[in-house]
N, C-alpha and C positions, 0 to 999 in steps of 0.2 A: 800956726805952730808947726815947724818942720824940723825935726831933729836929725833926720837921715840915719837914725839908728832904730833897728827893729826891736820892739819891746820883747823882753824875755821874762816869762813868768815861770818860776821853778818851785815845785812843791817838795819841801824837806820833811819827810815823814818821821824822821828821827827814830827813836826806839819804839815804834808802833807798827802793828799789822803783821800777822803771820803771812806766809806765802799765799795761803788761800784767801785771806782777807785783802791782800795786796792785789790779787787778780781781780777781785770784785770791784775794788775802788778804781783800778786802772781802766777796767772795762767801762765803768760808769762815766769816768772822765772822758774817755775816747768817744763815747756815744754823745755826751753833752756837747763836745767840741765839733763834732760832725765834719771832720776833715779840714777845718780852717787852717790857713797857713800864714795869715797876716801877722799873727803874734806867735813867737817861738815859745813852745811849752816843753818843760822838762819835768820828769817825775824822778824823784830820788828816794826810792824805797830802801829799807835795810838790806844789808848784803845778802841775807838769806832769801830775799824775794827778788833779787836782780834777774835771775834766770826766768822766773815766772812772769814778771812784768815785761821783760824783753820780748817774750812770745806774744804778749797782748799788743804791744805797740809797734811791732816790727813792720807792719804794713800801713802804719799811720804816720802823720807828720810829727807825732810826739817823740821827743828825744828822751833817752834814758840817762840818768845821772847817778853817781854814787855819793855817799855821805862822807867818805874819808878814804885814805889809802896810805900805805907806807912807802917811803922813797926808794927802798931797796927793791931790786928786780926779783930777788929770791933770797933764801937763806934761813938762818936760825932765828926767826922772829915769830914765835908762837902766837897764834891768834890774829896775825896781821894779813893784809891783802895787798897785792901788788897792782901796779898799773896794767900790766899785761893780763892779769886775771880779770880786771874790769873790762878790758878791750875784748876779751873773749866773748862777753855778752853784748858787744857792740855799744857799750856805754860811750856817750859822747862828752859828758861833763863829770867833774868831780868837785864836791865842796871841800875846800881846804881852809884851815885856820878858823873854823867856826868858834864863836865865843865859848861854847861849851867844851870844845877841845882845849882851848887855851886855859879855861878855868879849872876844869875837873881833871884834865890829863897833863896840865902844865906844859903845853906845847909852846915853844919859843918861836920868835920870828925866824930865827936861823933854821930850825927844823921844818917849819912850814915852807920856807924858801926851798929847801931840799925837795919837798914834795911837789912844789910848783914846777921846778925844773924837770923832775922825773915825769910829771904828767905831760908836759909839753913834748918831752922826748918820746912818749908813747902815743902821741896824737890825741891826747885827752885835753879838753879845755878846762882849765881851773876856774872855779868860782871862788875867788879869794875874799874871805870875810875879814872886815876890819870894824872896829867900833869901841866906844868908851863905856866905862861903868858909870853909874849914877854919881859915885864919889868923884870920879875924874871930871864929869861934866860940871858938877857943882864947884869944883876947884878951878874951872876955866881951862881945863887941859884937853878939851875935846880935839881940837885941831892938831895939837902936838902928838897926841896918842895915835890918831888916825894917820898922821904923817909918818911916824916911826913904823907903824905896822905895815903901811902900804910900801914904803921904801924897803923895809926889811924883808918883806915877802917877795919882792920883785928883783932882788939882786941877781945880776947876770942874765936876766931875761932879755932875749933879743928883740929888736924892733919888729921883726917878722912874726915872732910868737905873740908879742904883745897885742897884735891886732885881734887875736881870737880870745883874749883874756876877758873875763867878766869879774868885776869887783862888786862885792855886796857890802853896803854900809848897814851895820846892825847895831844901833845903840843898845848896849847890853841891858840897860834899865827898861827897855821897851819890849823885850823878848818874853813872850808868854805871860806878861803882866797885865795885858790889856791897855797899858799906857802906850801912847804913840807920840813920836815927835810931830809937832805941827808941820804941815807942808813947808812952811817957811824955814823952820829949824832944819828939817831934812835937806832941803835944797841948799842951804848954806854949807852943810858938810859935803854934800855931793859936789858942789861947785869947787870946794877946796880940794877934794880928791881929784877932780878933773885937772886942776892946776898942778897938782903933784905929778900926775901922769904926763902933762905937757912938759914939765921939767925933766922927767925921765926919758920920754920917747919923742918929744916934739909935738907940735899942735896937730898936725895932720893925723897922726896915729891916735893921739889922745881923744880926738873927736870921734873916732870909730869905736872906742872901748865903751862897752855898756856898763853902767853902774846901777845895780839894783838897790832897792830899799828893803831892809829885812827886819823891821821892828813892828810886829803886830799889824801888818796890812790886812785889811778886811774888806768885804764888799762895800761897806758903808763909807770907807775913807779912800778906797783904791783910786778912784778917778781923780780926786783932788791931789793926791800924792803923785800919781803918774803924769799929771799935766804940768808938773814942774820941769823946767828946761833941762836939768841934768839928771832926772830920775828916769831910768830907761827900763824899769821892770821891778819885779818883786821876788824876794826869796821868802816863800810863804811857809810858815810852820803849822800852827794849829788849824788855820782855815783850809789848809791843803788836805786835811784828813776827812773833809766832807766834800764830796764831789760837787754839790750844788754851790757851796760858798766859793770853792776854788774856781769853778766855771764862771761865777759872777765877777770875780776879779779879772779873769781873762776877757770877759765881755766889756769890762770897763776900759781895758787897754784897746780892745777892738774899736770901741766907739771913738776913742781918741785918734786911732789910726785913720778912721773914716773922715775925721774932721780936718786932717792935715792936707 
């Protein structure tokens, strides 16, 4: 198995951890990983912990990511954070279009696309999240939903920028529920996303874009999911809040790297 794409495991801490707790978790993760570089690791703490976590990871291979941003560079947007504010802390990645942002804050594909373009303009790598609800899956709409979200989020993205894009497939019905798409189900959608990317950017670029799985990946199912040909990593929620379980997912990716 040789994907030619480096695994990327990102921990989305969501609305969890004070700055002090974030430092403790980041330090433990860094110690567990012991400087490995074969798998790319990203920590996405809440905004209030970005500065503290940045200090922990600055001399390690671990990258810093944010959970969201506003597309405007500045202005009268109370409570919002800009790409430049994230770059100040040397954030490398930003999660955009997460299902929770779409559901609770009614973010549209067009608004998410504005964020994607603003992120690229600021040299931030977007992790664009796409995925269907249980109702949509049961109605047989999975691929059409994912197609619309992927295309809608990537309007006017250049071929050059697309190479540093990460897409995260997150079946909404599997987030935080303990339910997981079978590896075969996940691979089917990842392969469909890859074909959409081929249509948008051509085969050469599409083969470079990493697609993460983001629906309740855990130590017990990580290796089986990551061994699928189009699954290039994980966007980890609950399991990322425990350093041991997060590290075990990374170890699963490392073991697959060694097999290649």
